C-alpha positions as CSV (number, residue, x, y, z in Angstrom):
1,X,74.4,64.4,74.5
2,X,74.7,67.1,77.2
3,X,77.1,70.2,76.1
4,X,78.4,70.3,79.7
5,X,79.3,66.6,79.5
6,X,83.2,65.9,79.1
7,X,84.2,63.4,76.9
8,X,87.7,61.9,77.0
9,X,90.3,63.7,74.8
10,X,88.2,67.0,74.8
11,X,89.7,70.2,75.7
12,X,87.4,70.4,78.8
13,X,88.3,66.9,79.8
14,X,92.2,67.8,79.6
15,X,91.6,70.9,81.4
16,X,89.5,69.4,84.5
17,X,92.6,66.6,84.7
18,X,95.4,69.4,84.3
19,X,93.6,71.1,87.6
20,X,93.4,68.0,89.4
21,X,96.9,67.4,88.8
22,X,98.1,71.2,89.9
23,X,95.9,70.9,93.2
24,X,97.6,67.4,93.9
25,X,101.1,69.0,93.4
26,X,99.9,71.9,95.7
27,X,98.6,69.7,98.4
28,X,102.2,68.0,98.3
29,X,104.1,71.1,98.4
30,X,101.9,72.3,101.6
31,X,102.4,68.9,103.0
32,X,106.0,69.1,102.6
33,X,106.1,72.5,103.9
34,X,104.0,71.7,107.0
35,X,106.3,68.6,107.9
36,X,109.7,70.8,107.4
37,X,107.9,73.6,109.9
38,X,106.7,70.8,112.3
39,X,110.1,69.6,112.6
40,X,111.4,72.6,114.6
41,X,112.2,71.1,118.2
42,X,111.0,74.0,119.8
43,X,107.4,73.8,118.2
44,X,105.2,71.5,120.2
45,X,102.0,71.4,117.5
46,X,102.8,71.1,114.2
47,X,100.5,73.2,111.8
48,X,97.5,71.7,110.4
49,X,97.8,70.8,106.7
50,X,95.2,72.2,104.4
51,X,94.9,70.6,101.1
52,X,94.6,72.7,97.7
53,X,91.0,71.7,97.5
54,X,90.1,73.5,101.0
55,X,91.8,76.5,100.2
56,X,94.3,77.9,97.8
57,X,97.7,78.9,98.9
58,X,98.9,82.4,99.1
59,X,102.0,82.6,96.8
60,X,104.6,84.9,98.7
61,X,106.1,87.7,97.4
62,X,109.7,87.6,96.1
63,X,111.8,89.0,99.0
64,X,112.6,92.2,98.4
65,X,115.5,94.4,99.9
66,X,114.3,97.4,101.8
67,X,116.2,100.1,101.3
68,X,116.1,103.2,103.5
69,X,114.1,105.6,101.7
70,X,116.0,108.6,100.5
71,X,115.1,112.2,101.0
72,X,113.1,114.0,98.3
73,X,116.6,116.1,97.4
74,X,118.9,112.6,96.9
75,X,116.2,111.4,94.7
76,X,117.2,113.6,92.1
77,X,120.7,113.0,90.3
78,X,123.5,114.9,91.5
79,X,124.0,117.2,88.5
80,X,120.5,118.4,88.9
81,X,120.8,118.7,92.7
82,X,123.8,120.9,92.2
83,X,122.4,123.1,89.4
84,X,119.4,123.9,91.5
85,X,121.6,124.9,94.6
86,X,122.5,127.9,92.9
87,X,118.5,128.7,91.3
88,X,117.5,130.8,94.0
89,X,120.9,132.0,95.8
90,X,121.9,131.4,99.1
91,X,118.3,130.1,100.1
92,X,118.4,127.0,97.7
93,X,121.8,126.3,98.7
94,X,121.3,126.5,102.3
95,X,118.0,124.1,101.7
96,X,120.4,121.6,99.9
97,X,123.0,121.9,102.5
98,X,120.7,121.0,105.1
99,X,118.7,118.3,103.3
100,X,121.3,116.5,101.0
101,X,124.2,114.4,102.2
102,X,126.0,113.7,98.8
103,X,129.5,115.5,98.7
104,X,129.0,116.8,95.2
105,X,125.7,118.5,95.8
106,X,126.8,119.6,99.5
107,X,129.9,121.3,97.5
108,X,127.7,123.2,95.3
109,X,125.3,124.1,98.1
110,X,128.0,125.5,100.4
111,X,129.8,127.3,97.6
112,X,126.3,129.0,96.8
113,X,125.6,129.8,100.2
114,X,129.3,131.8,100.6
115,X,129.0,133.4,96.8
116,X,125.6,134.6,97.0
117,X,125.2,135.3,100.6
118,X,128.4,137.7,100.0
119,X,126.6,139.3,96.9
120,X,123.5,140.0,99.3
121,X,125.2,141.9,101.8
122,X,127.2,143.9,99.3
123,X,123.9,144.7,97.4
124,X,122.3,145.5,100.9
125,X,125.2,147.8,101.7
126,X,125.3,149.6,98.4
127,X,121.3,150.0,98.8
128,X,119.7,153.2,99.9
129,X,119.3,152.0,103.5
130,X,123.1,152.1,104.2
131,X,125.3,153.6,102.1
132,X,122.4,155.7,99.9
133,X,121.7,157.3,103.2
134,X,125.1,157.9,104.6
135,X,126.1,159.4,101.2
136,X,123.2,161.0,99.4
137,X,125.2,162.7,97.1
138,X,127.2,159.7,95.6
139,X,123.6,157.9,95.0
140,X,124.2,158.1,91.3
141,X,127.5,155.8,91.5
142,X,126.0,153.6,94.1
143,X,123.0,153.0,91.7
144,X,125.9,151.9,88.9
145,X,127.7,149.7,91.6
146,X,124.4,148.1,92.5
147,X,123.2,147.2,89.0
148,X,126.7,146.0,88.1
149,X,126.7,143.6,91.2
150,X,123.3,142.6,89.9
151,X,124.9,141.6,86.6
152,X,127.7,139.6,88.6
153,X,125.2,137.9,90.7
154,X,123.1,137.0,87.2
155,X,126.3,136.0,85.5
156,X,127.8,133.9,88.1
157,X,124.3,132.1,88.7
158,X,123.9,131.3,85.1
159,X,127.6,129.9,84.7
160,X,127.7,128.2,88.1
161,X,124.1,126.4,87.0
162,X,125.6,125.1,83.9
163,X,128.7,124.1,85.3
164,X,127.2,122.1,88.0
165,X,124.5,120.5,85.4
166,X,127.7,119.3,83.6
167,X,129.0,117.5,86.6
168,X,131.6,120.2,87.1
169,X,133.0,121.7,90.1
170,X,133.7,125.4,89.4
171,X,135.8,126.6,92.4
172,X,134.9,130.3,92.9
173,X,138.0,131.9,94.7
174,X,137.6,131.8,98.6
175,X,134.1,130.2,98.6
176,X,135.4,127.0,97.2
177,X,137.6,126.5,100.6
178,X,134.2,126.8,102.5
179,X,132.7,124.3,100.1
180,X,135.3,121.6,100.6
181,X,135.0,121.4,104.1
182,X,131.1,121.3,104.1
183,X,131.5,118.7,101.2
184,X,133.6,116.5,103.5
185,X,132.1,117.3,106.8
186,X,135.2,119.0,108.1
């Protein structure tokens, strides 16, 4: 007896029979889909029908809804993006203000720009270049004020980052008015 011969009832014979039935079913489906495609009155020539034995049909991918791609910043959760607005002061706030369109993130970005730009201008004014050059005898007082302003910068950055990470909108006086307008597009 030949080992490749298929006896009735053997697993090889059942597999061959199942493959034949599958190919017949595929041929019927292709024939049916070709007939429905050929029934279009605008189509003058129906498509030729290929049987399953001639070629394997390609199975179409399931239809996917293609949503518009989100910018990189909008892939972040809102609370993380809001927290990152305060990370580098007004610079990161400005980046998120230009890139992200979500109201929560825009609020924190605009508030970061307002708060930290103001602090940066004050630090610059208290520095050696401006007031230090004008009032050289008060350099010690200006240095103490500058150090206190750096502590305010650091403390406000940490507090605002933690509050934004928790999903809260902390309203800094004067800066929150600007942030509300930026968040709502006014």
